[in-house]
N, C-alpha and C positions, 0 to 999 in steps of 0.2 A: 592209215598207212599210205594211201594213194595221195592224200593231201601233202604229206611230208615228201614223198617221192617226187611229186610234180614240182614242188618248190626247190628241192635240192638239185634236180636235173636242169633247172634254168641255167646252171653253170655247166658248160660242156665238159669241163675238166672233172666233174663228179659223176661217177657211174653208180646207179642204184638198181638192185635186183629185189623185187617184191616177191616174197613167198606167200602165196594165197592158198589156204587150205581148201577153199571151195571152188565152184565152177564159175564161168564167166556170166552165164544167164543173160546174155546180150539181147536187148529188145524183147525181153520176155513180158508178155502182157500182164502176167501175175505180179510183176514188179512195177512196170511202167504206169499202169492204170490205178488210180485211187478208187476208193469205194469198196475195197476188198480186205479191209483191216482184219488181221488175224488169220486169214486163209493160208498164210505161209507157215504158221506156227505148227511145229511138229513134223514138217515136211523136210526130209533130209537134204534135199537139194538147195534149201534156203536157210535152214535153221539148225544150229548145234543142238538145240533142245536139251539143255542141261537140266538135271533134276535138282530140286531143292530139298535139303534135309528137313524133316519134321522135328519140331521141338515142342516142349510143353507150353511155350508161350502162345503157339498157334498150331495146335496139334492135329486138327481135323480138316485140313484143307482138302478141297477136291483136286482131282488130277490136274486140271488146267493151272491151278494156282501153285501146284508143286512142280511145274515145269518153267524153265526160264528160257524164253526165246531170245536167241542171239544170232544175228545175221551171219550166214556162212555162204560166202560168194564174193565176187568182185564188188567192192563197195561196202561190204560188211553190213552192219545194221542200218545204215542209211538206205539200203535197198528194200528193207521190209518194214521200216518204222511208219508211224502215222503222219509224218511230214509236218508236224506243228512247230512253227518257228516262234518260240517263246524266249524272249531276251531275259537273262538273269538280272535281278536287281543289283544296282551299284554296290550296295553294302555287302551283299553276299560275296561278290568277287573281292572286294577290299579285305574281307576276312582272311583270304588266303595269304595276303601279305602279312597280316597281323600274326599269323601262325609261323612266322620265321622264314618267309619267302620273299626277299626283296625284289621289287619289280612286278610282282604278281598282284596288280591292283586294277581297278576298273578302267582308268585312263589308258593304260597300256593294252589291256584286254580289248577294249573297244576299238582300238586301231585295227586289230585283226578281224573283228566282226565286220567292220566296214569293208575290208578287203574281200570278204566272203560273198556278199550278197549283191544281186542284180535285180532291182525291184521293177516290176512292170505290170501291165494290165489295167484296164479301165476301172476295175472294182477296188483298187487299193485305197481309194478315198474312204471306203467304208470302215477302214481300220481306225480312222478318226485322229490320226497323228501323222505328220509329214515324215518322209524319209529324205535325208540330205546326205546320201552316201555315194561314193564313187562306185561304178558298176563292178561287180565281182563275178565269179563263176557261177555261184548257186542262184538259180532263178527263184524268185519269190513272187507270189501273187495271192489274191483272194479269189477262190474259185467262183465261176459265174453263177452257179446254182445256189439259191438261198432257200432253205426249207422253211415252210410256214411254221412248223413246230419250233424251229430255232428262234424265229422272230417272237413267237409267243413266250418262249422260255426266257428270252432276254427281257421282255416286258415284265414278266413275273419277278425276275431278279430285281429290277428297279423298283417295282411296286412293293417289294418286301424289304426294302431298305438298303440294297447294295448301291454304292456310288458307281458312276462311270470312272474308269481308270483315267487319270489326267494325261499321262504320256507313257503308255505301256511299251511301245516299240522303239521309239527314237530317243526317249529320255529315261528309260529304265525305271519307270514308276508304275508298277502293275497293280496298284491298290484299287481293286474294284473290278467292274465288268468291262470286257472288251472283245473285239474280233481279232483272231490270231491269223496271220498269213500262213500260207502253205508253201512247201518247197515244190511248187508246181510251175512248169513252164507256161506262161500265160498264152503263148501262141499254140502250143500243141496239147495243152492240158495234161501232159505227162510228167512223171516224176523227174525232178532234178536232184541228182545224188552224186556220190563220190566218183563212181565209174564214168558217168556221162560228162562230168565237169573237170575231173582231175586226172583222168587217164585217156579217154578216147581222143580229146583234142591234142594230146601230146604223145600218142602211141608211136609215132614215127621217129621220135628222138632216139638216136642210136645208143644213148647212155641211159635209157629208161626201159627196163625189161620186167616182165611179169611172168612168173611160173605159176600155173594153175594146178589145183589138186595137190599142192605141196604142203604136207603136214610136217611142221617143224617139231623135231625131237628135243633138241637142246642146243645151247651155245657152248662151243668148245673153247676152253680157256687155257692159256699157257700158265706155267707156274707164276706166282706173284712176282711182279717186277716193281721195285720200290714200294713194296707193301700192297700193291694193287693187282687185281686180276686183269689179264689182257686177252680180249676175245680174238681168236684167230680164225674161227670157222663156225658155220652153222650147219648142223646135221639135220637132214630131213628125208622123208620118203614120199613117194608118189602114189596117190590113190589109197587103196586099202591094203597095201603090202608093207607092213611095218618092218619086215625082216630085211628088205633090200633098202639100204640107206645110201644117201649121197651127201657130199659136203660141198659147200660153197665158201670160198675164202673171204674173210673179212679184210678188206683193204684199209678202211679207215675206222668205221664204227659199225656196231650191230645195233639197230634201232628196233625195239619191240613196240609194235602197235597192234597187238593181238586182241585187245579188249580186256576189260576188267577181269573176266573169268578165265582168260587164257594166259595173259602176260605173266601173272604171278606163278602160274603152273610151269611155264617154260623156265622161269628163273629157278624154281625148285628142282626141276629135272636137270638143270645145269649146275646144281650143287650150291645154289645161293638161297639162303632162307634160314628158318628156325632149325636148330640142331635136332630137336625132338621130332619135327615133321619129317626131316630128311632121313632120320634113323628108321622111322616107321616104313618108309618106302624103299629103303635099301640104297640110298644115294649118299655117297661120300660128301662131307661138308668141304666145299672149296672156300666159301665165304659165309660166315655166320651173320645174318641180317634179320633180326627178329621181327621187323615190321612187315616182311613179305607175307602177303595173304591176309593181313589184318586191316582193321579200320574200314571194313566194307559197310557202305551205307546205301539205302535204297528207299525210293518213294513207293509206298503201297497204297492201294485204293480199295474202296468198296463201292458198289453201284446199286442205285435204286432204278428199277425198270418199270415202265408203264406201257400198257397197250393203248394204241392210238385209235381214235374214232374213225369211221369210214370216210368222213369228210376230208381227212388229210392223207389218205392212203397213197394217192399219186404224188404227194409231196415228200414221201419218205421212202425212196427206193433202196436205201442202204439197209439190207437185211440179208446176211450171208445165207440164211436158210433159203430165201427166195432166189438168190443169185445162183444157187446150185441147180435150179431148174434151167435146162439148156435153153428153153424158149425165152425165159426172163433174161438170161445172160446175153443172148443174141440181141434182144430188144434194147438193152442198155448200151451195148457196144454201138448199135445204130444211133441211139440218142446222143452218143458222144460227138458224132459228126455235126450235130445241131447245137452242141455245147449245152446239152441237157442230160438228165438222168444221173444214175449212181456214180459214174466215173467223172462227172463234171462238178462234183461237190466234195466237201471234206468236213472235218471237225474244226469248228472255229469259234464256238461260244465258250469263253473262259472267264472265270472270276477268281481273283486272289485276294484273300483277306487275312489280317492278323488274327491269331487265336484270341487275343484280348478283346476284339470287337465281335467275335462269333459267340463267345461264352462269358457269361457273368461270373462264372466260377474260376476263370483262368488265373486270376491273381492269387487265389488261395493255393493253387497247385504250384505256381511259381515260387511262392514263399516256402513251401515244403521242400522244393528242390534246392533252394538256397541253403536251407539248413543242412541238407546232405552234403553239399559242396563244402560248407564251412567245417564239417567234421573230418575232411581230408580223406574221403573214401576212394578217390580216383587217382590214377597215375597222372603225371604232369602233362603229357600230351593230350589226353582225353579231358583233363581239367580245363585246359586252355580252350578247347573246342566248346565245351558245355558252357563255360562262362561267357564266351562270345554269343552263343545262341540264346542263353537265358537273358542276358542283358538286353538284347534286341526284342525278345519276346515281351519282356516287361514294359518296354517303351512303345510297343505296338508297331515296331519297325520290321518285324519278321512276317513275311507273307506265307505263313506256314499252312494255311488252309486253302486248298485248291478245289474249285468246282468246275466241272466240265460237262457241257451238254453234248450228248452223243445221239445223232439220228440213227438209232438201231438198238440192238439188244446186246448190252455189255454189262453183265452182272453174273455173279455166281450165286447159287441158291437152289432151293428145291424145285423151282419152276424153270422150264426150258422153253426156248422160242418155238413157235409152231409155224409151219409153212403157210403162206397166204395171209399172215397177219403182219402188222407193222408195229414197231416199238420205238420208244424213246427212253434213253437212260440218262440219269444224272449221277455222275461220278463225284466222289469226294476223295481227296488224297491228302496225306500228311507229308509236307514238303521239307520240314526241318527235323528229321528224326533224331532222337537221342540214343536209340538202339544201335549197336554196332555188331556186325557179323564178321564172317571170315570166308575165305575160299582157299582150299589147299589141294595139292595133288594127293591121290590115294594110292598110287603105285608108280613104278618106274616106267610103265607103259604109256607113251604119249597119247595113245588112242583111248585110254581110259579117261572119262570126263572127271574134272575135279569135283570135290565135295563143296557144295555151296550151302552155307549156313547163315542166312541173313539175320537170324535171331530176332525176327519181328516181335515187337511188343515186350522185349526184355526190359524196356523202360516204360513205366506207367504213363508218362506224359504222351507217348505216341498213341496208345489206345484211347486216352482221354481226348486227344485232338480229333480222332476219327468219330468218336461218339458225339462230340459237340457239333462237328461238321455235319454229321448225319441228321441231327435234329434240325439244323438250320436248312439243310437241303430239302427236307420233308416240308418245311414251312413254305419254301419257294415253290415246290411242286403243287402245293395246295392253294396257290394264289392265282387268281385270274390274270390273264386269259389262258395260261397253260392248263389249269385244272379243268377247263371247259372242254378240252379235247381228249381227256383221259376216259377210257371205259374200263370196267372191271377192276378198278382200283390198282393198287401196287401189285405187279407180278412178283417182284422180289424187293424186299424180304416179305412183304405182306403185313396185314393189320395186326397179326398176332405178336409182332415184335414192337413193343411199346416202351417199357421201362429202360432206364440206363443200363441195367444189368443185362436185359435181353438184347439190347442193341450191341453192347460190348461182346456178348457171346456170339452173336451173328457175325459181327465184324471179324472176330478171331477165326471163325470157321469158314467164312466166305470172302476173304480178302484176296487180292491179287497184286502182282507186281506191276509197276508202271514202266518197267524196262529202262530204268534210269540209274543203274548201278554205278557207283563210284568207289574209289579206294583200292586197297590191296597192294598198291605200290606207292604209298603216300609220299607226297612232297612235303617234307618237314625236316627239322633237325634230326639227325640220326639218333641222338639220345632220347628223343621223344617219339620214337617209333617210325621215323622217316626211312624211306627206301631210296628216294632220289633227292638230289639237291635242287636248288632253284634253276639250274641249267638242265635239269631232267636226267642227269647222269647218275647211275646207280652207285651208291656209296661203296667204296672199296674196289672199284673197277676203273680202268683207264678209258674204256671205249664202249661201254654199254649204256644206252639210254632207253627210257620208256616214254613214249609219246602217245598217250591215249587217256581216257578218263580214269585209269588206275591211279594217276598221280594227284587227282583233285583231293585236297585234304578235308574239305567240309562241304556239305551238300548245299545246293542252291534251290531257290524257289522258281524252278524253270524246268522245261524239258531239255534233254541233254544232247543227244546225238546230233541234232540238226545244226546247232551252232557252237555249243561249248566244246564239243569234241574237235570239230574242225578248227576252231580258234586256238585251242591248246596246241 
């Protein structure tokens, strides 16, 4: 939202009011300093903390995996994410145009990526590929701290057969292992995010206003004009008082940038959506648009965690259990001044691989899926998506298997981290899911969170991808030199999990979200489930647009908020 507002208010004749449901959180160390990943989750001042519906496909998830962290505050999720700048592959973005969206291709998309980033810092050479971009607002760098365990993990990746990615950042070829930049100011080592780059530098503009703690209820529309709804005002309340409402007049357009889990809810509370959903919550249908809240896609992960030997304890300060110790927290804030410690590093060991190269059985699974498609079991919109995905999977052009080295404890399972110990986690993620979920309002009360149903593993190929990736990750971890710094074996899941069936059961029980949700207001032809057109205008309206990751029609092998959200 701040990105759109800052761009629009470059024209002094355009006035923008941003309604932000959260607080400002200005200069908050919990936001500005890295090395505290996940500490915001579940904290009301930072996180909406939406709950995820349990389904039979993945029915025994622990609490953390049943919560969806979404940034609540100025800057949204860019204020609490992990800051990993992962550029989407060219073909992933080109797929958006192939789904009926002229102009939404890599060449156009990349123009806006270049406008976003400002690359700096002496450590950028470690990325291994040059940046040739004009300076933009978002600061990018490779943090100065390199963890010894990360170096050993990267060596083990290479020794176990992973290639080095040829041009992952500047030329959108992420095939293999590489170092990922961070949205970190190279001078201050603090977070660079939407508030610091798209609001504060322009806060003195008289035509750029932000209202904080402003919870949007609905968009008020006039009767249809020329067959289209016309937004005239936005209704909202302040703080936790839903009974006292205010309205702000829409002069030109109402732009929804509330995020995947809120934008569709606001449309439904405004009477725009599926008739059956609106009937359940007692909202009159102003505009029937069946795609609202549908086509939700998410990356999900499972993590293997290992306890580190004493020889690397000083190299691995990222352990939230330890940082809760006031003495340890003070120590690492002092180390920041020396460009050392937990707040001077981040997560940057990444590898992307096609499923075809990870699993010898992949081709058989692809063939079975082709048979299902040929039987005509899917609607036209979903059929187009799956055909695009499957075609690239068969060719080995889909980087659907992601591997991430995490200096710290990031896995769900029976074992929990212990204070005083240090851990390293190897995450596996499925980046091109065929499962599709939904998000819908559950009542007419805007303060009631929507129902989020990602329907994880409703398609067998998604669980197959994680099982095969898990086995490959285990091979990497048992390759020297990383294996030489492990003590006490795997913390999660442990040696009892061995067969494909056991791995699948563990993944279903102990997976988590990557917080990369897309969809719910899909950009596609209306007859194929689309909610917005290629200009991002909601079908059937004169002046309502959606500008966030809700509009993305098909997922990408990339992390989302840092670049894809801003570029959209």
